[in-house]
N, C-alpha and C positions, 0 to 999 in steps of 0.2 A: 246873367252871372253864373259862372261855372261852379261845380263842386270842387272841393280840394281834398287832397290826400294827406293825412298826417301819419307819420311813421314813428313808432316807438321801439327803442331797444330796451328790453326789460333786464335790469341788473338786480341780483339778489342783494338785499340790504338788511341790516338789523332792525329790530322792532323799535326804531326811533322815528323821528319825523321823516316822512318820505321826501325824496328829492327829485327835481326835474332840471335837466340841463339841455339847452338848445345846441345841437351839434352843427347846424347849418348857419349860413349867413342870415341876419335878421330879416332880409327881404327876399329870401329864397322862395320860389314858387311851390316847393314841396318841403314844408318844415319837417325836420327830423329831430327827435328828442331822445334823451336817455332818461328813463323813469326808474328810480331806485326804490324798491320796496320788496317785501316778502310776498311771493305769489303762490297760491295753491289752486288745485283743480276746481273749476267752477267759479273762480273769482271774476269779478267784473272790473274793468278799468273804465273810468268815466273821465271824459275830457269836457271841460267847459271853456268856451271861447267867447270873448265879448269885445266890444269896441274899446279902444284905448281911452275913450272919454267916460268909460264906466268902470273905474278901478275897484268899486265895491261889488262888482258882479251882480248888479241888481237885475239885469236883463240879459243873461248869457244864453247862448245856444249850448245844448248838452248832447253828447254823443257817447255811446258805450260799445264795448266789445268784451265778450266773455272769453276767458283764456284758461289755460291749464298750467300746471306746475312747471312744465317744461318750456313754457312760452319764452321766446327770446325776441322775436320780431312781431310786433302788433301793428296793424294798420287800421285806420278809421277814415271813412269818407264822410266829410261834412256835408251839410246842405249848402245851397247856393250862398256864396259870400262875395261881396264886392271888394275890389281892391282897396286896401287901406291899412291902418295901424290897428293891431289887436293885442289883447292880453289872453294868455292861456294858462290853465292849471289842470292838474290831474289828481285823481285819488283812486285807491283800491276799495272795492266794496265786497264783503264776504257775508253771505247769508243775510243780506239786507242791512248789515252793519257797516257803516262807512269808516274808513280811516281818515285822518286829517288831510286836508288839501296840501298839495306840494306848494312850494314857492311859485310865484307868478312870473311867467316869462313874457316879455314884450317882444313882439315881432310884427312883420308885415305879411300881408297876403297880396300876391300879385299873380295875375294870369299870364304874365309875359314868359317867353321861353327862357329856360335856365341859361342857355348860352348867350342870350342877350344880356343877362345879368352879369356874366363874366366880362363881356365887352364893356358894358357900362361902368363897372367898377374900375376897369383898367383906365378908361377915359377920365373918370373923375379923379383917380389917383394921379393922373398926369396933369391935372389942373384945369380941366374943362367940365362945365356942367353939361348935362344931357336933358333936354326938355322932355316933357311927357309925350309930346307929339313924336319926337324922334325915337323915344323908347318904344312906343307902339309900332312905329314904322319898321324899326329894326327887328322887333319881335315877330311882326307879321311876315317879314321877308324870310327870317330863319325858319319859322314854322312852315311856310309854304315849301321851302327847300327840303325841310325834314320830312314832311308828309309826302312830298313828291319823290323821295328817295335819292335826292341829290346831295344833301348836306354831308353824309358820311364820306362822299367821294371827293370833296373839296379839301385841299390843303391850305389854300389862301382865298380870301374874298375881302378885298379892300374897297371901301366906298368913299370916293372923293366927293360924290354928290350927296346932298342932304343939308343938314344943319351946318352952317358955315363955322367950322371949328377945325383948326389945324390938327389938334389931337384926335378928333373923331375921324378925320380924313386919312390919317397915317397909321392908326392902330388897327390891326387886322381884325375883322369881325370873326372869322373862322378860328384864328389862333391869336388871341389878344397879346400874347407874349412877343409877337413879331411886329416891329414898327418900321415902316418905310421912312426914307430920309429924303428931304427936299434939298435940291442943289440949285442955287440961283433963284431968280424971281420970275414967277409966272406972269402971263399977260392979264389973267383974271382968276379969281377964285370966288365962286358963288354956288347957288343951289345946284347948278348943273355939274359942278366939279371944277377941276383946274383946266385952264387954257394955256397951251404951250407958248413959249416965247423964244423963238430961235435966236433973236438978237442977244438975249442974255445967256443963252445956253441952258435954259431951264430944263431939268429932268428930275425924275424921282428914282432913287435906288430902291427897288422892291425888297432888297435883302433876301431874295429867293435864290438860293444857289441850286442850280438844277442837278448837280451831282450828289447833293446830300439832303436837300430839304423836302419833306413831305412823306406821308405814308402811302400815297396813291400815285403820285407822279413818278414815272420811271422811264428808262431809255426806250422801251417799246410800248409805252402806255402813257403818253403825254396828252394833257388837255390844258389849254391856256387861252385867254382871250381878254377882250376889253369892250366896254360900252362907249362907243365913239359918237359924240353929238355932232361935231363939225370938224372939218379939216380943209385947208385950202392949198397950202404950199407943199404938202407931202411930208417927207421925213419919215422917221421911224416911230411907230406907235408903241411897240414894246419888243425887246429882243436883246440878243447877245451875239456879238460879232465873232469873237476869236475862234477860228477853226470851223465856223459854220457847222457845228456838230449837233445842233438840235433844231427842231422846227421853230422858225421865227415868224412873227407877225409884224411886218414892216410895210407901211404904205400899201396895205392889202396885198402884199406878197408873202409867200412862205418859202423858206429856204431850208433844205435838208441836205446833209452831207455836203457835197460840192455843187449841188444843183440849185438853181434858182428858177422858180416858176411864177410868172406874173399872173396871179389869179384875178387881177383887175380886168384882164381881157375877158374873162369868163362872165364878167358883169356887163360886158357890151362895149366898154370904152377903155382903152389902155390908160392907166394911171388915174382913172376916175376914182373919186373918193366920195362916197355917200354915207350919211349917218346910219348907224345901226349897231347891233350887238354882234361883234365878230369873234369867232373862236377858231382855233386850230386844234385838231386832234391828230395824233400819230400813233399807229400801232406798228407791228412788226413788218407790215407789207405796204402801207400807203399813208400818205398825209392827206388830210381833208380840211378844206376851208369852209366854215359855216358863216352864214349871216342871218341873224334873227331866227335862229333855230332850224334853218334849212341849209342844205348843201349848196355851196356856190361852185366848188370844183374839187376834184380829187386827182392825185398824182401818185401812181405806183412808184415807190422808192424805198430802199432800205434806210435804216438809221445807223449812224456810225458812233453813237455814244452821246455823252453829255459833257458839259464843260465845268470849269471851276469858278467862273465869274458869275456875279449876280445878274439878274435880268433887269435891264433898264426900262423905265416907262417914260415916254415922251422923247426917247432917244435910244440909240444903239450903243451898248457898251463896246468900246473899240480899242481899249488899251488900258495902260496902268497896271495895277495889281488887283487881285480879288478884293482886298481890303480898301483899296483906294482906286477904283476904276475911273476911267474917263470915257466920254461918249462922243459920237458924231451923229450926223443926220438928225438934229433936233427937229421936232415937229411943232406946228402951231395948232394941232388938234385939240379939241375940248373933250376930255375923257372923264367919265363919271364913275367908272369902276374897273377893276381888273381881277382876274382869278387864275388859280392854278389848281390842277387836280388830275385825276385819272379815272378810267372806266366811264367817261361821260359820253354815252351813246346819244343817238338822235332824240330819244325820249327825254333823257336827262338834260340835254342842251336846250330842248324846247321848254322844259320846265324852268330852267335857269333864266332863259330869256324872258319868259312871261313874268316870273317873280321880280326880276329887275325892272321890267317895264312898270309893274304895279308900284314898286318902290319909287321909281323916278316920277311917276304920275302923282304920287302923294305929295311930292315937293314941287310939282308943276314943271318938272324937268324932263319929261318923256319926249322922245322924238319918234 
C-alpha cells in the first residue's frame, strides 16, 4: 500500500467554524482541499482520515504539519492507505488548544495514475463501465510510459484491445477529449481489438488531422504506429492518401513525398506481413520503419509537409472531404492499438512496445 499526498490551500477566515472544501474529483489520487481558518506562526494543522464505514472517527489515522502565518500551501504525506472510500476532516491547533473540526469530506483514495482517471471518467460519461481490472491495466500502462519518459511525447494512444467496450476502444487514452469514429462493420471485436472487414469497407476515422493535431507531431518530427496482431490480405493499416505528403504506414510500406519504399522487402519477403508493433518515425532527413522496438529499415528522404485529412485506421483516406473522408485499400488486419506523437527515439519506442506488450498480455492478447 502506498503513502498518499494531501495538499491544502490555506485561506484566511473569520473566527467562526472552520471550513474544508474538496477541490479535486472525489476519486483523485492526490486529494486537494481548501482549508479556511485563521493561521498564526507555529500553528499545527491536523488531518484525520478514516474509512467511510467509520463516520464517528472512532479509529482515524492522524497526521500533522506545523505552519506559519504566511502559509498558503500545506502538504501532508499519510501512512500507507489501501484503495477505498474515506472520510477526512481538519482542524487548527494553537499552543495545544484545538479549534473545532471542519466539516467532513467524503472522497476516495486510489493508487491509479491521474490520467487513467481522466480517461475512465470520459468512458463512464459516454455510457460504459470500466472494470477494476481494466482500471489497473490502463493505470499500469500509463505509469510505465510516464516513468519511461514516453507519455509526454504522445499526442494520441487509442487502445482497441482490452475490455470489450466500444466507448473504451474509441476514447483516446492520452487525450480523452478525442474520440475515433467507426465506419461500417468489423469482422470481429474482442480482447485483441478490431479485425478489419474489407467486404464491408470497415475502417476507423482516427480524427487525427496531421496538419493541426498534437503538441509533438510535426512536419519534421512525426511518429505513428499500430499494434498489429494478424493480417492476411494486405490493405492499409493506417494512413492518408491525398498528396502522399507525410509518412504512411500501409501494408508495411512507408510513403513520403512522392516516393514509395516497400519496407516489407527488408523483412525478407516482399509483401510479407507478420504480427508485431510497427512504427514509423520521420525527421528532417529520413524515414525509419520500426518493428517491436527495433529498426526494420531506413530511407533518406525529405518531407514535403502534411495534409488536411484525418488519418484512417484499417484503410487509407483516399478522397471526400476532411469532414467526410472516404477510404480505399481496406485491410483485414487485427489491430490492438494506434498512436501518434513526436520525438520518439529508439529508447522511447522500445519502452512503448514493451508497455503495450505488457498491457496486451494482461488481456491474453499479446503476440
